[in-house]
N, C-alpha and C positions, 0 to 999 in steps of 0.2 A: 744829474750829477750826483756822483758818489763821493764819499770822504774817506780820507784826504786825497784830492785828486793829483797833486803834485808828485805822490808817491807812485804815480802810473808811469813815470818818466823810463825807468830801466825795464822796460816790458819785453825786450827781445829775448831771443835763446842763444845770443852769442857769449862767449867767454867774457868779454868786456862788461855785457850787461849782468852776468851772473857774479862777477867781481863786484861791481856797484852795489848790487843788493846786498852782498856779505859785509861790505863797509857800511851801509845803511844800517843793517841788523846789529852791527857791533856797536854803532854809535848810539842807537836806541837802548841796547841793553845797559850800556854804561850809564846813560842817562837815567835810567830807570831807579837807580838809588834815591834820587830826589822825591821819589814818591813816598818813601818811607820816613819814618822819624829819623832825625829830627826836624826835617825838612817839610814833610807832610804836604806834598804837592799832590794830594790824593786824586785829582782828575787825570794826572799826567799818564797812567797806564793805559788810558783809552789811546794815547799817542804812541808810546813806545810800545806796546803790543800791537796797536795798529799798524806800525811800521812793518813787523814781522808779519802780520797776516797779509799786508799789501805785496809785500814781496814773495809770500808763498803763492799768492793768487797767480803768479806767472809761471809757476812751476808744475811740472806734470810728473818729474821724476822724484821718487822717494829720497834716493841719495843726496840730491840738490837740496830738499827741504830739509833733510837731516842737519845739513852743513850750516844752513841758515838758522835753524833753531839753535844748533850748538854754539856759534860765534856770538848769538843774542844772549844765551844763557851764561857762556864764559865770561862775557865782558860784564854782565849784570853782577855775577858772584865775585868776581875779581874785585870790582868797586866796591860792591856792597859788605863783603865779609872777609876783605883783605887783612882787615885787624886781627885774624887769627894768627898771622906772622909774628905779632907781638908777642904772643904766649910762647911760641916756638924760639925766637931769636932773643928777645930782652930777656925772658924768665926762665926759658928752657935751655939756653945757652947752644942753640943749634946755629952753626955756621951759615952767615947770611945767604950765601948762593944755594945752599940747600934749603934754607927756609923758602926763598922765592920759588924753587923748583917744586917744593912740598905743597905750597899754597895753590900754585899754579895747577899741579895736577889734581889736586883735591877739587878745585873749581871745575876742571875738565870733567870729572866724575859727575859733579852736581850738574853740568851742563847737558850730560845725556839725557836727561829727562826732558828738558824743553825740545831737545833735538829729536827724541822719540816721539813726543806729542806731534811736532811739526811733521814728521816722515808720515805717521799714520793718518793725520788730517789730509794731506795732499793725496795720500793712496786711496782713502775712502770717499774723497770729496765728489769726483764724478763731474758730469758736464752740468753746466745751469745750476750753479751751486745755491746762491742766495740764501733764503732760510735755512736750507740745510748746511749750508757752511757755517753759519751763525751758531746753530745747535751743536754742530760737530766740532767745531773749534773750541766752544766752552767745555764739552766732554772731554775732549782729548787733553786740554790743559788741566782740568780737575784730575783726570787719573794720572796723569804725568806728575803732578805735585803730590798727590797721595801716595804713589810709588817713591818719590824722593823722601817723603816722610815716613817710610815704612821698610824699604829695602836696607838690610844690614843695621837694624834699628833706626835708621832715617836720620835726615837732617833737613827738618821743614823751615829752615831759617829763610826769610825773603819770600815766602809764599805770597803771593799777589794779594790775596785777600787781607793781608795785615795792612796793607796800605789805607784801607777804608775804616779801620778802627782807629777814630779819631777823638770820639765822645761828643762830636758836634756835626758829624757828616750826614748826609743823606742815605747812606747805606748801613749806617749802624744797627738799625733795627733788623736787618737781615741775620745778624750773627745769632741771634735767638731763635730763629727760624732753620737756619741751614749751615752754621757754623763757618768758620775761616775759609775751609776749601770750597764751600758752596758759593762764598761771597767771591772767591777768586774765579770761579767758573763764570758768574755773572759778570764781572769786569772783563773777563777773556771773550764772552759772547757779545758784550757790548762793543769792544773793540772790533771784532770781527763784523758787526754790524755797520760800523762806520765805514767800513771798507766796502762790503757785499751789498749793503742796501742803499737806495737813495736817501738823500740827505733828510727830507722830511719823516722817512719811515725810522731812519736811525734816531733822530731827536726824539719822536714819539716813543721808541723803545726806552731810551735813556730816561725820559720823563716818567714813564710808567714804572720802571724799576726803582726811580728815587721816591715816587708817590708811595709805593708800598712800603719802601724802607723807612719813611717818615711815619707812616700810619704804625708799622709795627714797632718803630721805636717808642711811640707812646703809650704800648700797652705796657700794663703793670702785671707781668708775669709771676712775680713774687710779692710778698708782703713781710713787714717787719715781724720779728720773732723775739720777743723777750726785750729786755732793757738793753740799752748800749753797752758795750764793752770798751774800757778805757784801756788803749794800747800803747806803749812808748817803742818805737822802732830806733834802736840805737844805730848809728853809723860812726864807727871807731875810725875809718880811713887808715887802716893799718897798712904800712907799706909793704907791697908784695915782695919786693927783693929781699925783705928782712923778716917776712912773716913766719918763715919755717926755721929762722935761726934760734936755737934754743935759749941763746943768751940774751934774748929779748922777750923771751915768754911772759916773766914777770913783769916787764914794763907795759907790754899790752894787757895783762891781767888787771893791773892798776887802773890802767884807762878805761877798761870795761867797768870797775867797781865804781870809779869815779862817776862816769856816765849814769850808772844805775842810780846812784844815790841822788844825783841832780836831777833826773827825770824819772820819778816813780810813777807806776800805773799798775793796774789789776794785771796785766800781763806785759811783760819786758822782754824784747825780743834782741837777740844778738844774731848776726848773719851766718851764712854758711862757713863751716870750718872756722869759726871765731877761735875756738880753742884747737889749734893744729896738733893734736895729739890723740892718742886713744883715751877713752874715758877711764878705763881701768889704769891708767897712768897717773891720774889725778891723786893726790893726798887727801886724806880726810881734812887736813887743815884748809885747803883750797876749796873743797866743796863746802865746808862750813861758812867760809868767806862770802862765797857765792849766795849761799842761803840766806845770811844775815843781811846782803846788800839788796836784796829783793824787799826788804822791809815788811815781811809777812805776805808777800804776793807771790806771784809766778815768774820765774825766768825760763824762757825758751832759748837755749844755746845751740849753734852749730857745733858739732864735734864728730870725732870718729869713733864707732864700736868695732869690735871684733868678737868673734865666737870662739869655741873650743878649737876648731880647725884653723885659727889664726886668719880668718877671711875678713877682710876689712869693710866697712860700710859707711858710707858718706850719710850721717844722720844729724838729728836734732833731738835734745832730750831736755826735761824739763827739772827744775830744782825749785825748792820752797813748796807752796801750797800745790797739791797734785803732782808731787815729785814722783820721777820714775816713768812718765809717759814718754814715749819715744816714736820717731818716725825715721825710716831708712829709705835713702833715694833707690828708687826703682830703675828709672831710666838713665843710664850711664853715657857718658860722653866718649864716643869712640876717639882713641888716640890721645885721650886725656885722662880718663878714668878705668879704661880697659882696653886691651889690645885686641883688635878682630883678629880671626884666624889668619896665619900666614904673615903677619905684621909684628911679630916680635921684635925684629930687627929695628924697627922704628925707634924703639926706647934706648937702643944704644948710641942715638945721634943726639938725644935730649935728656935733660935732668929735671922731670917733673915727679915731686913727691906725691906719695899716696895715688900712684898712677895704676895699680893693680887691685881694683876694688871688685866687689861682688853685689850684684844688684839685690835688693830687698824684696819682698813680695809685692806683685801689683795691687792687691786691695790690702789696704791698711785702715785702721780704725783712726776717726779724727781726734785731735788733742781735745780735751774737755777742760773748759775754764768756767768753773760753776755750772750753769746750765747750758753755756754755750758751747758749740762745736766747731772747730776750726780744721779745714781741710789743708793739711801742708803739701808743699812740694818744692824741691830744692833746684834752683838754677835752671838747668837746661831742661827738666821736665816740663818747664812751663810751655814749651813749644807743642805739647801733644795734647790737643782738646779734647780726644775722647777720653784719654786718661784722666784729665783734670775733671772732666764731667762725671766720671765714674766715682770718683771719690767726693765729689760736690754733692751727691745725693743725700749723704748723711750730715752735712754740715752747713752752717749758716755764714761762713766767712772763707774766702781763700786767702792764704798766705804763702807767700814764696821767699825762701832765704837764698841769697845769692852772694857771690864773690866775683864779681866782674873786674876785678883789678888785674886779672892776667891779660887782660885786652887793653890795658891803660884807660886812665880816667877821661881821656881826651878822644877817644875813638867814638865809634858810631855804635858800638856793641850795645853801651848803657840805654841809650833812647830806644834802639830798636827792640831790646829786651822789655822795656817798659811797654812798647806799643803792642807786642805780644800779649802781655799781661791784660792790657786793654780788651783784646778780643776775647779772653778768657771771663773777664767780668761781663762783657756784654753776652756771650754764649750761656753763661750760666744764671744770669742777673744776681749775681751775688757781690759784696763788696770785695775788692781786692787790695791786699797789702803787699807791698814789696819792702823787704829788709834786706839791704846791701851793705857791703863794707865801705864802698866808696861812691856809691850811687848806681842806679837811680833807686833812693829811699823814697816811697811815694804810697799815696792811699788813694784808691779810685772808688766811687760809688757804683751802684748795680748798673748804671747806664755809661759806664766806663768814663765817667768825668772826673777830672783830677781834684780831689778834695784838699791835698796839701803835699808838698814835696821840698825835700831838702837839695840844696844846692850840691853838685857832686865835687868831689875830693875835699870834702871839709868834714870837721869833726863835730857831730851834733847829735840831736834826737828829735824824731818826729813824734810828739805825743797829741793824741786826739781820741774822740769817742767814735766807736764805729758802730752802726745799726746792723746786726745780724739779719738775714732775711731767710724765709723758707717758701717753698713752691718749686713748680717745674715749668722750665722753658720747653718748645718742643725739640730743641736740639738736646736737651738733657734726657728726653724720652728716647731719642731715635740715633743721636749722633750722626755719623757720616754716612750710615748705610744707605737712606733713601738717595742721596746724591749718587753714590758709587752704583747703586742698582740702574738709576735713570741714566747715567753716563754711560755704562756698559750697553744699556738698551739702545740708546742712540747709535753707538758704533756697530752693533749687530744689525740693525735696521739699514743702516748705510750700505754695510757689506752686502746684505741680502738683496738690496737694490741694485747693486753693481752685478751681482750674479743673475738677477732676472733679465738685465739687459745685455747679458752675454760677456760682460767684462769681468776678468778676473781681479779681485782686490789685490 
């Protein structure tokens, strides 16, 4: 008996059977959002991806496999990142029908990657698949997600591996070994095992992967470095619809300064674009007030910088002790912070401030607080594990500044974003701090466990001592390259096997 047996029902080649498989894939894709935060039903992808694999099992034509993967992916993304429409409609002013169309088309673009993975899987699978199908599906899925996170700067949100970044799950330990894409490949391979292998072998495979994950999770890849650092993460909860109104600027400034006086620490952090102006627009009096409110310590604040060519940079800068250190966002949000080629017309439909930005250099020095080194990243950059790993090499703490108010305080975006941060903590074995305008403001330890968090949509501060770490995980050494090479090798070997059998891939 193989799992799940009931998915073998639509096994014919008729149009009716194919339509039924399309429906099953769409339902499974929509259900997949429950595997991510805040629901965290992390075993669920074995079922939701298993439905896709079981439906692909009955297909021999690549175009039908492509269709099955597409509807699975489209449903997954529409339900999982439909909150993108909040930024376009509520805050960008886009007409609602255009918003629905724009989000639907964007999700269709994202769905092309699971569709491609499904088509390649069916084309290279051959006869009598069994173990080969398990390795092949995991490899196709990994390459598909990597491409989705790379092409046109990438959008790797809802990568399957993030479902396993829980801080208490059996697969947490794998992140330090193979990263989020690698964990996603494991989950996809196990889902294929549930379909293509007998029940006892599938159960053994799951048990073996969990056992290795638990053992790796107990490894101490890093050790404490220096004394703890006292940090105060301020959550000002500025209303997004009023944030860019110059009439409210000084009201927000007073809120920041009050929070700074009430919650002093060695490092005080204000979130992304907390001051929604260019730094050179601040008066000397405003700068002096910020310095005084630090009480002799350091303030790190999100603000915009520009150069002599008037290019804008989404940045963070320090005031007080160690003043003048800065970080600029490198990985920008397409359609939000820059316009991809041929899409300039898009900005005629919406009104998003500071939407024409310039990426800062990829390699930047960490912020120094006394002897401590902090690797910054801003909001969307959180999604790119290899880039975070590159900057984490020289730092003992990871710090993300974000403003997820664009997507509403009641959407799934906040919890999903923090779960991605948990994956970054697990990959690097570094403590991870999240400073956000209205949530999720939180602190994670090097094992991805939540140390403390503020309630979303509240005004407050999270003040705590964080222990920087030093050392290297395997993922910090190698990032995603071993996974990509292995996945490509599997595809090449499967294609070569078909050639030897006289079958053209």
